[in-house]
C-alpha positions in Angstrom: -4.7 -13.6 27.8 -3.1 -15.4 24.7 -4.9 -18.5 26.0 -8.3 -16.9 24.3 -6.6 -18.1 21.1 -7.0 -21.8 19.8 -4.2 -23.6 18.9 -4.5 -23.1 15.1 -5.0 -19.5 15.6 -2.1 -19.1 17.8 0.0 -20.9 15.2 -1.3 -18.5 12.6 -0.5 -15.6 14.8 3.0 -16.6 15.5 3.6 -17.0 11.8 2.2 -13.8 10.6 3.8 -11.6 13.3 7.0 -13.7 12.4 7.0 -12.4 8.8 6.4 -8.8 10.0 9.3 -9.0 12.5 11.4 -10.9 10.1 11.1 -8.7 7.4 11.9 -5.6 9.9 14.9 -7.1 11.1 16.2 -7.9 7.7 15.8 -4.6 6.7 17.6 -3.3 9.4 20.6 -5.7 8.2 20.2 -4.8 4.6 19.5 -1.1 4.7 23.3 -0.2 5.7 24.6 -2.5 2.9 22.5 -0.7 0.6 23.2 2.8 1.8 26.9 2.2 1.8 26.6 0.9 -2.0 24.3 3.3 -3.3 24.8 6.5 -1.1 21.9 9.0 -0.2 21.5 9.7 -3.8 20.6 6.1 -4.8 18.3 5.5 -1.9 16.5 8.8 -2.9 16.3 7.3 -6.6 14.7 4.1 -5.4 12.3 5.8 -2.7 11.1 8.1 -5.4 10.6 5.3 -7.9 8.5 2.9 -5.6 6.6 5.4 -3.6 4.7 6.5 -6.8 3.9 3.1 -7.5 2.7 2.5 -4.1 0.6 5.2 -3.8 -1.2 4.6 -7.1 -2.0 1.0 -6.3 -3.5 2.1 -3.0 -5.7 4.9 -4.5 -6.2 3.5 -8.2 -8.7 0.6 -7.4 -11.8 2.4 -5.8 -11.9 0.0 -2.9 -13.3 -2.6 -5.3 -10.6 -5.3 -4.4 -12.0 -5.5 -1.0 -15.9 -4.9 -2.0 -15.5 -7.8 -4.5 -13.7 -10.0 -2.3 -16.2 -9.7 0.4 -19.2 -10.3 -2.3 -17.5 -13.5 -3.6 -16.7 -14.8 0.1 -20.1 -14.1 1.6 -22.4 -14.9 -1.4 -21.9 -17.2 -4.1 -21.0 -15.2 -6.7 -19.0 -12.0 -7.4 -19.9 -9.1 -10.1 -17.9 -9.9 -13.4 -18.4 -6.3 -14.4 -16.5 -5.2 -11.2 -13.6 -7.9 -12.2 -13.5 -6.4 -15.4 -13.4 -2.7 -14.0 -10.4 -3.6 -11.6 -8.3 -5.0 -14.4 -9.1 -1.9 -16.5 -8.2 0.3 -13.8 -4.9 -1.6 -13.6 -4.2 -0.4 -17.2 -5.4 3.0 -16.4 -3.1 3.2 -13.5 0.1 2.2 -15.4 -0.7 4.2 -18.4 -0.9 7.5 -15.9 2.3 6.4 -14.1 3.8 6.0 -17.5 2.7 9.2 -18.9 3.2 11.1 -16.0 6.7 9.6 -15.1 8.8 12.8 -15.9 6.5 14.8 -13.8 7.0 12.2 -10.8 10.6 12.2 -11.6 11.4 15.8 -10.9 13.7 16.1 -13.9 16.0 13.0 -12.6 16.0 10.6 -15.9 16.9 7.7 -13.5 13.9 7.7 -11.8 11.6 8.4 -14.9 13.0 5.2 -16.3 12.3 3.3 -13.2 9.1 4.4 -12.8 8.3 3.5 -16.6 9.8 -0.1 -16.0 7.9 -0.5 -12.4 4.6 0.5 -14.4 4.2 -3.4 -15.3 3.6 -4.0 -11.5 0.5 -2.0 -11.6 -1.2 -4.0 -14.6 -2.3 -6.7 -12.1 -2.1 -4.8 -8.7 -5.8 -4.7 -8.5 -6.1 -8.6 -9.2 -3.4 -8.9 -6.8 -5.3 -7.2 -4.1 -8.3 -9.0 -4.9 -6.5 -12.5 -4.3 -5.0 -11.2 -1.0 -8.3 -10.1 0.5 -9.6 -13.2 -0.5 -7.0 -15.2 1.4 -8.0 -13.0 4.5 -11.6 -13.9 4.2 -10.9 -17.5 4.1 -8.4 -17.7 6.7 -5.7 -18.8 4.2 -3.1 -17.4 6.6 -0.2 -19.7 5.2 -0.7 -18.5 1.8 -1.4 -14.9 2.8 2.0 -14.9 4.5 3.7 -16.4 1.8 2.6 -13.6 -0.5 3.5 -10.9 2.1 7.0 -12.2 2.5 7.6 -11.6 -1.3 7.8 -7.9 -0.3 8.6 -7.9 3.2 11.5 -10.4 3.5 12.7 -11.6 -0.1 14.1 -8.2 -1.3 16.2 -7.9 1.8 17.5 -11.2 1.6 18.5 -10.7 -2.4 20.2 -7.3 -1.2 22.2 -8.9 1.7 23.0 -11.7 -0.9 24.1 -9.2 -3.7 26.1 -7.3 -1.3 28.3 -10.3 -0.3 28.6 -11.7 -3.8 29.8 -8.1 -4.9 26.9 -7.6 -7.2 25.0 -5.1 -5.3 24.3 -1.6 -7.4 21.7 0.9 -8.1 20.5 -1.0 -10.7 20.6 -4.6 -9.3 18.9 -3.5 -6.0 15.9 -1.9 -7.9 15.6 -5.3 -9.8 15.6 -6.9 -6.7 13.1 -4.7 -5.1 11.0 -4.9 -8.1 11.3 -8.4 -8.6 9.6 -9.0 -5.0 6.5 -6.8 -5.9 6.1 -8.8 -9.1 6.3 -11.8 -7.7 3.5 -10.6 -5.0 1.4 -9.9 -7.9 1.6 -13.0 -9.5 0.9 -14.9 -6.6 -2.1 -12.7 -5.9 -3.3 -13.0 -8.9 -3.2 -17.0 -8.8 -5.3 -16.9 -5.8 -7.8 -14.7 -7.2 -8.3 -17.1 -9.9 -11.1 -19.0 -7.8 -13.0 -15.8 -7.0 -13.1 -15.0 -11.0 -14.5 -18.2 -11.6 -17.7 -16.9 -9.8 -18.1 -14.0 -11.8 -21.6 -13.6 -12.7 -23.8 -10.5 -14.3 -24.7 -9.1 -10.9 -24.0 -5.5 -9.6 -20.8 -4.1 -8.6 -20.6 -3.2 -4.9 -20.0 0.6 -5.5 -21.5 1.4 -2.3 -19.2 -0.3 0.1 -16.4 -0.1 -2.1 -16.5 3.8 -2.7 -17.1 4.5 1.1 -14.4 2.1 2.1 -12.1 3.8 -0.4 -13.0 7.2 0.8 -11.5 6.1 4.2 -8.4 4.5 2.9 -7.6 7.6 1.3 -8.3 9.9 4.2 -6.1 7.4 6.3 -3.3 7.7 4.2 -3.2 11.3 4.2 -3.4 11.2 8.2 -0.3 8.9 8.5 1.8 10.9 6.1 0.7 14.4 7.4 3.0 14.5 10.4 6.2 14.2 8.4 5.2 16.2 5.7 4.4 19.2 8.0 7.4 18.9 9.9 9.6 18.4 6.5 7.9 21.8 5.4 7.9 23.7 8.8 11.1 22.6 10.6 14.5 21.6 10.3 15.7 18.6 8.8 17.2 17.2 12.1 14.1 17.8 13.5 12.6 15.5 10.8 15.2 12.9 11.2 14.4 12.1 14.9 11.1 12.3 14.4 11.1 9.8 11.3 13.4 7.4 13.3 10.9 7.5 16.3 8.1 6.5 13.7 10.0 3.8 12.4 10.4 2.4 16.4 7.0 3.0 17.1 5.9 0.9 14.1 8.1 -1.9 15.0 5.8 -2.1 18.2 2.6 -3.1 15.8 3.8 -6.3 14.7 1.7 -8.7 17.1 -1.5 -6.5 17.3 -1.4 -6.2 13.5 -1.4 -10.0 13.3 -4.3 -10.3 15.7 -6.1 -7.8 13.7 -5.4 -9.8 10.3 -6.6 -13.3 11.8 -9.7 -11.5 13.2 -11.0 -10.4 9.7 -12.1 -14.0 8.7 -14.1 -14.5 11.8 -15.8 -11.1 12.1 -17.2 -11.8 8.7 -18.7 -14.9 9.9 -20.4 -13.3 12.9 -23.3 -11.0 13.4 -25.0 -8.8 15.7 -24.0 -9.7 19.5 -21.4 -12.1 18.9 -19.8 -10.0 16.6 -19.6 -7.0 19.1 -18.3 -9.8 21.7 -15.8 -11.0 19.5 -14.4 -7.5 18.8 -14.7 -6.5 22.7 -12.2 -9.5 23.5 -10.0 -9.0 20.6 -9.6 -5.0 21.2 -8.5 -6.3 24.8 -6.1 -8.8 23.6 -4.8 -6.3 20.9 -4.3 -3.5 23.7 -2.3 -5.9 25.9 -0.1 -6.8 23.0 0.5 -3.5 22.0 1.5 -2.4 25.5 3.8 -5.1 25.8 5.8 -4.9 22.6 5.7 -1.0 23.0 7.2 -1.3 26.3 10.0 -3.4 25.3 10.6 -0.9 22.3 10.7 1.9 24.9 13.0 0.2 27.0 15.2 -0.8 24.1 15.5 2.8 22.6 16.2 4.4 26.4 19.0 2.0 27.1 20.7 1.6 23.9 19.3 4.5 21.6 22.3 6.6 22.0 24.8 3.7 21.5 22.9 2.6 18.0 22.0 6.0 16.6 24.5 8.4 18.1 24.0 11.6 20.3 22.4 13.7 17.4 19.3 11.3 18.3 19.1 12.6 21.7 15.5 13.0 23.0 14.1 10.0 20.6 13.1 8.2 23.7 10.4 10.9 24.7 8.9 11.0 21.2 9.0 7.3 20.8 6.8 6.8 23.8 4.2 9.3 22.7 4.3 7.4 19.2 4.0 4.3 20.7 0.5 5.3 22.3 -0.4 6.7 19.0 0.2 3.3 17.2 -1.7 1.7 20.0 -4.8 3.5 19.1 -3.8 3.2 15.5 -4.0 -0.5 15.7 -7.5 -0.3 17.2 -8.6 1.7 14.4 -7.2 -0.5 12.0 -9.2 -3.4 13.8 -12.5 -1.3 13.5 -11.9 -0.7 9.7 -11.9 -4.7 9.4 -14.9 -5.0 11.6 -17.1 -2.6 9.5 -15.5 -3.9 6.3 -16.7 -7.4 7.2 -19.9 -6.2 8.1 -20.5 -4.0 4.8 -21.2 -1.0 6.8 -18.7 1.6 6.0 -20.5 4.8 6.9 -19.3 5.0 10.2 -15.4 4.6 9.1 -15.8 7.6 6.5 -17.5 10.0 9.2 -14.9 9.3 11.8 -12.0 9.7 9.4 -13.3 13.1 8.4 -13.5 14.2 12.1 -10.2 12.9 12.7 -8.7 14.6 9.6 -10.2 17.8 10.4 -8.8 17.9 14.0 -5.4 16.8 12.8 -5.2 20.0 10.3 -6.3 22.5 12.6 -3.9 21.0 15.4 -1.1 21.4 13.1 -2.3 24.8 11.9 -2.2 25.9 15.5 1.2 24.6 16.2 2.6 26.1 13.1 1.3 29.7 13.9 2.7 29.5 17.6 5.5 28.2 16.5 5.3 25.1 19.0 5.5 22.4 16.1 8.4 20.0 17.3 8.9 16.4 17.0 7.4 15.8 20.5 4.3 17.8 19.9 3.5 16.4 16.6 3.6 13.0 18.3 1.0 14.1 20.6 -1.2 15.8 17.9 -0.9 12.1 16.4 -2.1 10.6 19.7 -5.2 13.3 19.4 -5.8 12.6 15.9 -6.0 8.7 16.4 -7.8 9.0 19.6 -10.7 11.4 18.0 -11.1 9.0 15.1 -11.6 6.0 17.3 -13.9 7.9 19.8 -15.8 9.5 16.9 -16.3 5.6 15.3 -17.6 4.6 19.1 -20.1 7.2 19.5 -21.4 6.9 16.0 -21.9 3.1 16.7 -23.5 4.0 20.1 -25.9 6.0 18.6 -26.6 3.8 15.3 -25.3 6.9 13.0 -24.1 5.6 9.8 -25.1 2.2 10.2 -26.1 0.5 6.9 -29.3 -1.0 6.3 -27.4 -4.2 5.1 -25.1 -5.3 2.8 -24.1 -3.4 0.0 -25.8 -4.2 -3.3 -25.9 -1.3 -5.2 -24.8 -1.7 -8.8 -22.9 0.2 -11.5 
């Protein structure tokens, strides 16, 4: 089935998947070194500092980077006011993180200081996202992967090097990780320059951007609700096994994620039946890749899991099997997000996300009330959540519900 890809596309696929898998492999090597050096407490400080910054970078920009990138790539100009708003939102998010750092730190002065220093990365995060979106739309995969590598590959390499140079500490690990994010921001802003030059006094694409942002926010809630529920309602050991299963299942997505990434540029250029036919072909190819990589992950966990992780992780294989299936469906949903983004018709995405979240919440509540919440049942709920969301999208598409009458031109 890979014959369906041209030589150039196949090279880009290998490159993109290689960055994903290379980053995963290096993190497997660097994580134990960092854990031995800074301990569980230090890992917690780093996680708390960066998760706050990451969440703000996801939710602060109201979907405008994608909306503006689509506007600039598919038309001759981009909204100058939109670019200004994105820049201002970076300043607002940085000020918010700085001002609320004590709250986010939960009384730990180390986390508070780390958040305050890290707010510098939020200042240019919106323009960075704008540049990365443009790279995807223009099919500049080499530059896109260079930018990705600054956060997926370079920090792990830096931590490994610092460990063997006897220079690894909590402070140096933080500097290495933050440096990767800052370098990504610099590169993203550089690639956004060509789009900023197209800025004109035209309407901001609010209609598309806000609807896409709503979908993105709901998806972020959905992908974290499982671990939040297990953390609140089960024993730590249950969450420990489940979180490792999530990591294993996520590793199966590298190849399909790369396929989806390459599809975005093509989908933005196609319309009507051509777009639907391409989406169908790419879906089948993605499913085949997900099954192949997922099968390898399951076999590796089944035969080597006890030796790698120890007896406390017995039962891991069953959860991994279920979560690999959930990941397969989630990868197909991610492709639909890119397809509707390319068409600038996000209404289906919003409605399907709302339906999926409703089913997810009801299922978790039912399991909690009946005392049936375990790692395995939570995995089954995530399969249901992913399947309902994707099915709802398909039904809405077939009925023509939520379809936009055309590209978004709604002004501010």
